VMD Tcl script that draws the C-alpha trace (Angstrom):
set ca {
  {153.84 12.47 27.29}
  {157.35 12.08 28.83}
  {157.54 13.27 32.43}
  {160.19 13.21 35.16}
  {159.25 11.50 38.44}
  {161.17 10.52 41.60}
  {159.59 7.06 41.87}
  {157.19 4.80 40.01}
  {154.78 4.25 42.89}
  {152.36 6.84 44.29}
  {152.49 9.13 41.27}
  {148.76 9.75 40.91}
  {149.44 13.45 40.49}
  {152.37 14.88 38.54}
  {153.24 18.56 38.63}
  {153.10 20.17 35.14}
  {156.63 21.40 35.66}
  {157.75 17.75 35.38}
  {156.59 17.52 31.75}
  {159.63 16.96 29.54}
  {157.86 16.97 26.17}
  {154.41 18.32 25.32}
  {152.04 15.93 23.60}
  {151.80 16.15 19.81}
  {150.02 14.42 16.92}
  {152.34 11.86 15.30}
  {150.05 10.99 12.41}
  {146.45 10.95 11.29}
  {144.45 8.90 8.79}
  {141.08 9.40 7.16}
  {138.89 8.22 4.31}
  {135.87 9.80 2.64}
  {132.63 7.85 2.72}
  {132.55 4.95 0.22}
  {136.10 5.76 -0.90}
  {138.46 2.78 -0.98}
  {141.65 4.76 -0.37}
  {142.79 5.61 3.15}
  {144.78 8.84 3.32}
  {147.43 9.59 5.92}
  {149.70 12.37 7.10}
  {152.59 12.14 9.55}
  {155.47 14.18 10.93}
  {157.69 12.46 8.32}
  {155.89 14.25 5.48}
  {157.78 17.45 6.20}
  {161.41 16.15 6.20}
  {163.06 19.47 7.04}
  {160.76 20.08 9.98}
  {161.14 16.48 11.18}
  {164.92 16.65 11.01}
  {164.93 19.84 13.04}
  {162.39 18.59 15.60}
  {160.72 15.13 15.26}
  {158.03 16.25 17.71}
  {156.87 19.21 15.63}
  {153.34 18.38 14.44}
  {152.49 21.62 12.62}
  {152.38 19.95 9.17}
  {150.08 17.22 10.51}
  {147.78 19.75 12.17}
  {147.64 22.02 9.13}
  {146.62 19.04 6.98}
  {143.99 17.92 9.50}
  {142.70 21.47 9.76}
  {142.09 21.56 6.00}
  {140.52 18.09 5.77}
  {138.23 18.40 8.78}
  {137.04 21.78 7.57}
  {135.79 20.14 4.34}
  {133.77 17.41 6.05}
  {129.96 17.37 6.20}
  {130.10 15.01 9.16}
  {132.94 13.31 11.03}
  {132.69 9.65 12.07}
  {134.99 8.63 14.90}
  {135.19 6.26 17.87}
  {135.34 8.01 21.24}
  {136.30 11.06 19.24}
  {133.91 13.45 20.97}
  {135.63 12.88 24.29}
  {139.24 12.57 23.13}
  {140.29 12.98 19.48}
  {138.24 16.10 18.68}
  {139.37 17.90 21.84}
  {142.96 16.81 21.31}
  {143.05 18.06 17.71}
  {141.36 21.32 18.73}
  {144.05 21.79 21.38}
  {146.86 21.30 18.88}
  {145.13 23.63 16.41}
  {145.09 26.32 19.08}
  {148.72 25.70 20.09}
  {149.84 25.87 16.45}
  {148.12 29.23 16.00}
  {145.48 28.12 13.48}
  {141.89 29.30 13.36}
  {139.21 27.27 15.11}
  {137.46 24.67 12.97}
  {133.93 25.47 11.73}
  {131.12 23.56 13.46}
  {131.09 20.05 11.96}
  {128.53 17.44 13.13}
  {129.98 14.19 14.41}
  {128.91 10.57 14.74}
  {130.64 8.80 17.61}
  {130.36 5.01 17.26}
  {131.54 4.61 20.87}
  {128.55 6.62 22.09}
  {126.22 4.57 19.89}
  {127.57 1.28 21.22}
  {127.37 2.48 24.81}
  {123.90 4.04 24.68}
  {122.07 1.70 22.28}
  {123.60 -1.71 23.06}
  {124.73 -3.73 26.08}
  {128.15 -5.04 25.10}
  {130.90 -6.60 27.17}
  {133.19 -3.84 25.88}
  {132.69 -0.73 23.75}
  {136.27 -0.63 22.46}
  {136.77 -0.52 18.70}
  {138.90 -3.66 18.62}
  {136.27 -5.64 20.53}
  {133.48 -4.39 18.28}
  {135.46 -5.34 15.19}
  {136.02 -8.85 16.50}
  {132.44 -9.32 17.71}
  {130.90 -8.07 14.47}
  {133.33 -10.05 12.33}
  {134.83 -7.14 10.42}
  {138.44 -7.17 11.60}
  {140.82 -6.18 14.39}
  {143.23 -3.42 15.26}
  {146.94 -3.97 14.56}
  {148.76 -5.08 17.69}
  {151.44 -2.71 18.95}
  {153.69 -2.64 21.98}
  {154.61 0.15 24.36}
  {158.11 0.09 22.87}
  {156.69 1.46 19.59}
  {155.65 4.67 21.32}
  {159.08 4.96 22.93}
  {160.75 4.55 19.53}
  {158.53 7.27 18.07}
  {159.46 9.62 20.90}
  {163.11 8.80 20.27}
  {162.71 10.02 16.68}
  {162.92 6.67 14.87}
  {161.36 7.14 11.42}
  {160.47 3.48 10.93}
  {158.45 3.55 14.15}
  {156.46 6.48 12.77}
  {155.79 4.51 9.56}
  {154.54 1.59 11.64}
  {152.29 3.99 13.53}
  {150.84 5.15 10.21}
  {150.05 1.54 9.23}
  {148.36 1.06 12.61}
  {146.42 4.29 12.08}
  {145.21 3.32 8.60}
  {143.88 -0.02 9.83}
  {141.92 1.83 12.51}
  {140.17 3.84 9.78}
  {139.23 0.72 7.82}
  {137.99 -0.98 10.98}
  {136.01 2.07 12.06}
  {134.26 2.33 8.69}
  {133.17 -1.32 8.83}
  {131.99 -1.00 12.44}
  {130.12 2.19 11.52}
  {128.26 0.39 8.74}
  {127.32 -2.42 11.13}
  {125.99 0.08 13.68}
  {124.34 2.37 11.14}
  {120.79 1.27 11.91}
  {121.28 2.24 15.57}
  {122.80 5.69 14.96}
  {120.18 8.43 15.52}
  {122.13 11.54 14.53}
  {122.75 10.97 10.82}
  {122.76 13.94 8.49}
  {119.70 13.71 6.23}
  {121.08 12.26 2.98}
  {118.27 13.96 1.08}
  {120.21 17.21 1.54}
  {122.73 15.83 -0.95}
  {120.11 14.82 -3.55}
  {118.12 11.64 -4.03}
  {115.01 10.33 -2.32}
  {116.15 7.15 -0.61}
  {117.15 6.18 2.90}
  {117.94 9.25 5.06}
  {120.81 7.34 6.71}
  {122.75 5.84 3.81}
  {121.02 7.19 0.68}
  {120.12 3.73 -0.65}
  {117.00 3.35 -2.80}
  {116.55 -0.26 -1.64}
  {113.74 0.61 0.76}
  {110.50 -1.17 1.63}
  {107.22 0.07 3.05}
  {106.61 -1.90 6.25}
  {103.46 -1.00 8.09}
  {102.19 2.01 9.98}
  {103.74 3.97 12.84}
  {101.15 5.70 15.07}
  {102.59 8.59 17.03}
  {100.69 10.61 19.64}
  {99.06 12.98 17.16}
  {99.88 11.68 13.67}
  {100.03 8.52 11.60}
  {103.13 7.72 9.53}
  {104.09 5.21 6.87}
  {107.04 3.16 8.11}
  {109.97 2.23 5.85}
  {112.92 -0.14 6.14}
  {116.27 0.17 4.33}
  {117.58 -3.15 3.01}
  {121.15 -1.82 2.80}
  {121.87 -0.27 6.21}
  {118.98 -1.90 8.13}
  {117.65 1.45 9.36}
  {114.03 2.55 9.75}
  {112.40 5.88 8.87}
  {108.89 7.22 8.43}
  {106.83 9.75 6.46}
  {103.27 11.00 6.67}
  {100.73 8.61 5.15}
  {99.08 11.16 2.85}
  {102.40 12.33 1.39}
  {103.33 10.48 -1.81}
  {106.76 12.07 -2.23}
  {110.00 10.97 -0.62}
  {111.27 14.52 -1.01}
  {109.30 15.76 2.01}
  {110.17 15.68 5.67}
  {110.66 12.39 7.44}
  {112.15 11.18 10.67}
  {114.75 8.54 11.44}
  {113.49 5.94 13.89}
}
mol new
graphics top color blue
foreach p $ca { graphics top sphere $p radius 0.5 }
foreach p [lrange $ca 0 end-1] q [lrange $ca 1 end] { graphics top cylinder $p $q radius 0.2 }
display resetview
């Protein structure tokens, strides 16, 4: 967000009247689960609007509004604290209706609450888990975008798409540690409640305070779940461990 200040030092607080340009969404990328293609939208996709005002994100927000409204669950990294609130803000500013309630899985929260890592950043997780890295960018890229340089926006889209690919791979690595999955049985099938795989194994007994459960392990995502011992059907209630 460009602001006007009198000096670089001691600017811990900046009066809102010093804001020169309100924040906006340059681009967004997404992919549906198990889909190879990564989709993207940017301010460049509406040439007339971009030519008139390169900071006008209405086309981007309208597209996001439609896509997010179709999702059964949204997977993001630190999205609960930042991205979701940021998008909701721009939806409100652009005069669109509020999004319907959509459950979310935040891989940042999973990493922070379930593991003890040196860093919970997406780039670090990608490197540590051996699934890739973010594309390196410089601060000058953001300045070029603000200046209305189209090629800088295209580079930002490439950066954005790589983030989606990296997030999906990190998500799959962390899947066994994520407690708030939507029950995949709601979409048909009788396999793993996390990933839907039928490659599951019965592995011992889980004794809770008042009930005994059969314990199962998924060979695909590495997650555990359980069901009551006297229930022979996978189509009944179970819990993710």
